[in-house]
C-alpha positions as CSV (number, residue, x, y, z in Angstrom):
1,M,131.6,-207.2,-32.2
2,T,132.6,-204.2,-29.8
3,A,135.4,-204.6,-31.3
4,V,134.6,-204.5,-35.0
5,V,131.7,-201.9,-34.4
6,Q,134.3,-199.0,-32.3
7,P,136.3,-198.2,-35.3
8,V,134.3,-198.5,-37.6
9,S,132.1,-195.7,-35.8
10,W,135.5,-193.3,-35.3
11,A,136.3,-194.1,-38.5
12,L,133.0,-192.6,-39.8
13,T,132.8,-189.8,-37.8
14,L,136.2,-188.6,-38.4
15,A,135.6,-188.8,-41.8
16,L,131.9,-186.5,-41.3
17,F,134.5,-183.5,-39.6
18,V,136.4,-184.0,-42.6
19,L,133.2,-183.5,-44.7
20,T,132.0,-180.3,-42.7
21,Y,135.4,-179.0,-42.7
22,L,135.0,-179.2,-46.3
23,L,132.1,-177.9,-46.7
24,G,132.3,-175.1,-44.6
25,S,135.3,-174.2,-47.3
26,L,133.1,-173.5,-49.5
27,S,132.9,-169.8,-49.4
28,G,129.8,-168.7,-51.1
29,S,131.4,-165.0,-51.5
30,L,134.2,-166.3,-53.2
31,L,132.6,-169.1,-55.5
32,L,130.3,-165.9,-57.2
33,G,133.4,-163.9,-57.5
34,R,134.5,-166.3,-59.9
35,L,132.3,-166.4,-61.6
36,R,132.2,-162.6,-61.7
37,G,136.0,-162.4,-61.8
38,V,136.6,-160.7,-58.8
39,D,137.9,-161.9,-55.2
40,I,136.2,-159.4,-53.0
41,R,138.8,-160.0,-50.1
42,T,140.4,-157.5,-51.9
43,L,138.3,-155.2,-51.9
44,G,136.3,-152.9,-49.1
45,S,136.8,-154.7,-45.9
46,G,138.9,-157.5,-47.0
47,N,136.1,-159.8,-45.7
48,A,134.6,-162.6,-47.5
49,G,131.7,-162.0,-46.3
50,G,127.6,-161.2,-46.8
51,T,128.3,-157.8,-45.7
52,N,131.6,-156.9,-47.6
53,A,129.8,-158.7,-50.2
54,L,126.8,-155.9,-50.3
55,R,129.0,-153.3,-49.7
56,T,131.3,-154.0,-52.6
57,Q,129.2,-155.9,-55.2
58,G,125.5,-155.1,-54.2
59,W,122.3,-157.0,-52.9
60,R,121.7,-159.7,-55.7
61,F,125.5,-160.6,-55.0
62,A,124.9,-160.5,-51.3
63,L,122.2,-162.4,-51.5
64,G,123.7,-165.1,-53.1
65,T,126.9,-164.8,-50.9
66,V,124.3,-165.6,-47.9
67,L,122.1,-168.0,-49.4
68,I,125.1,-170.2,-50.1
69,D,126.8,-169.7,-46.6
70,I,123.8,-170.9,-44.5
71,G,123.0,-173.6,-47.1
72,K,126.1,-175.1,-46.4
73,G,125.8,-174.5,-42.5
74,A,122.5,-176.7,-42.6
75,L,123.7,-179.0,-45.0
76,A,126.6,-180.0,-42.9
77,A,124.7,-180.1,-39.8
78,W,122.0,-182.9,-41.6
79,L,124.4,-184.8,-42.3
80,A,125.8,-184.5,-38.8
81,V,122.6,-185.2,-36.9
82,H,121.8,-188.1,-39.6
83,W,124.9,-190.3,-40.3
84,M,126.9,-189.5,-37.2
85,P,127.5,-193.0,-35.0
86,D,125.6,-193.6,-32.1
87,S,127.7,-194.2,-29.7
88,T,129.7,-190.6,-30.6
89,R,126.3,-188.7,-31.8
90,A,125.9,-186.6,-28.2
91,W,128.8,-184.6,-29.0
92,A,130.0,-185.1,-32.5
93,V,127.1,-182.9,-33.9
94,Y,128.4,-180.0,-32.2
95,A,132.2,-180.6,-32.9
96,A,130.9,-180.6,-36.9
97,L,128.8,-177.6,-36.6
98,L,132.4,-176.2,-35.0
99,A,134.2,-177.7,-38.0
100,T,132.1,-176.0,-40.6
101,V,132.2,-173.2,-39.1
102,A,136.0,-173.1,-39.1
103,G,136.0,-174.7,-43.0
104,H,134.0,-171.0,-43.7
105,V,136.7,-168.8,-41.6
106,W,139.4,-171.4,-42.3
107,P,138.6,-172.5,-45.9
108,V,141.2,-175.3,-47.6
109,F,140.1,-174.0,-50.9
110,H,140.8,-170.5,-50.7
111,G,144.4,-170.3,-49.1
112,F,142.7,-170.7,-45.4
113,R,140.8,-167.0,-45.6
114,G,136.8,-166.7,-45.6
115,G,134.5,-165.3,-44.0
116,K,133.3,-164.5,-40.5
117,G,131.0,-167.6,-40.1
118,A,128.3,-166.1,-38.7
119,A,125.5,-167.0,-42.0
120,T,127.1,-171.0,-42.0
121,L,126.2,-171.0,-38.1
122,V,122.8,-169.5,-38.6
123,G,122.9,-172.9,-41.5
124,A,123.9,-174.8,-38.7
125,L,121.1,-173.8,-35.8
126,A,118.6,-174.1,-38.0
127,V,119.1,-177.6,-38.3
128,A,120.9,-178.6,-35.2
129,W,119.1,-176.3,-32.6
130,P,116.4,-174.6,-34.0
131,A,115.0,-173.1,-30.6
132,A,118.5,-171.5,-30.5
133,L,117.3,-169.5,-33.7
134,P,114.7,-166.9,-32.6
135,V,117.2,-165.7,-30.0
136,I,120.1,-165.4,-32.0
137,L,118.5,-163.7,-34.3
138,A,116.2,-161.3,-32.5
139,V,119.4,-160.0,-30.1
140,W,120.8,-159.6,-33.7
141,L,118.4,-156.9,-34.8
142,L,117.7,-155.8,-32.5
143,S,121.4,-154.3,-32.1
144,L,121.4,-153.6,-35.5
145,L,118.3,-151.5,-35.7
146,S,119.2,-149.4,-32.5
147,T,123.1,-149.1,-33.1
148,G,123.7,-149.7,-37.0
149,Y,126.6,-151.9,-36.5
150,V,126.7,-155.1,-38.6
151,G,129.6,-156.3,-36.7
152,L,128.5,-155.7,-33.2
153,S,125.2,-156.9,-33.7
154,T,127.0,-160.0,-34.7
155,V,129.2,-160.6,-32.0
156,L,125.8,-159.8,-29.5
157,A,123.9,-162.9,-31.4
158,A,126.7,-164.6,-30.6
159,I,126.7,-163.9,-26.7
160,S,123.2,-164.6,-26.4
161,L,124.0,-168.1,-27.8
162,P,125.7,-169.3,-24.8
163,L,123.2,-167.1,-22.1
164,F,120.2,-169.0,-23.6
165,A,121.8,-172.5,-23.3
166,L,122.4,-171.8,-19.4
167,A,119.1,-170.1,-19.2
168,S,117.2,-173.3,-21.2
169,G,119.4,-175.5,-19.3
170,A,120.8,-176.9,-23.0
171,G,123.3,-179.2,-21.2
172,A,127.0,-179.4,-20.8
173,I,127.6,-180.0,-24.5
174,R,125.6,-177.4,-26.1
175,I,126.6,-175.1,-23.4
176,V,130.5,-175.6,-24.1
177,F,129.2,-175.7,-28.2
178,A,127.8,-172.3,-27.6
179,L,130.6,-171.1,-25.4
180,V,133.2,-171.9,-28.2
181,V,131.2,-170.4,-31.0
182,A,130.8,-167.0,-29.2
183,A,134.6,-166.6,-29.0
184,L,135.3,-167.8,-32.6
185,L,132.7,-164.9,-33.6
186,A,134.2,-162.3,-30.6
187,Y,138.0,-163.6,-32.3
188,T,136.5,-163.2,-36.5
189,H,135.1,-159.7,-35.6
190,R,137.8,-158.3,-33.7
191,A,139.0,-155.9,-36.2
192,N,135.5,-154.7,-36.0
193,L,135.5,-154.5,-32.5
194,A,138.8,-152.0,-32.6
195,R,137.6,-149.9,-35.4
196,L,134.6,-149.5,-33.2
197,R,136.5,-148.6,-30.4
198,A,138.3,-146.0,-32.5
199,G,135.3,-144.5,-33.7
200,T,135.9,-145.9,-37.5
201,E,133.5,-148.9,-37.5
202,S,131.1,-148.0,-40.8
203,R,127.2,-147.8,-39.7
204,F,124.4,-149.0,-41.7
205,E,122.7,-145.8,-41.6
206,R,119.5,-147.7,-43.3
207,V,118.6,-150.1,-40.4
208,H,119.9,-147.5,-37.7
209,V,116.0,-146.2,-36.6
210,L,117.5,-145.0,-33.5
211,R,120.0,-142.2,-35.1
212,R,116.5,-141.4,-38.0
213,R,114.0,-140.8,-35.0
214,K,116.4,-138.3,-33.2
215,A,117.1,-136.8,-36.7
216,R,113.1,-136.0,-36.8
217,R,113.3,-134.2,-33.2
């Protein structure tokens, strides 16, 4: 029986990896852009994510983009949590989440040029690791309000994930997952970090609370 079950188990695991990657490849901004006749990768920062969607297409388009990207991350995580075989579930769920984020960053349906993976990660964590979500969202929001930089805030939020994993005793699999995700988001935001060092990074002044308070003094 074991000789029969194991190949089937690994085949299902591999199939779910492929499926979650394909789900990740469904980019919200690019799908909505086709309906509008635009490719936001040719506008603004050239990124197919929610921030560039907001700056170039407005808040409704950006909201649709973020909802799709979060939703596909949540769906991929649900499929992984509920359909991964027992023999591989402990680690395969988190490998599938990485596949989903990788699909968003390098989407097969859009010439392997996608977004940066943050919204998709949020959706995935909401299902597979909900305890981590308030921490990274709090770090992201506090950083955004104090600096006004979306990219920097996202990188700091990503870095907080492995710190949370270590502090909460999350276990080796989640710690490795968190480290890989943090490194991946730092990589996808490397242009933002370079512009930040050069002093040319765009800032969302409306949410930059600290600067507004200084200006009133």
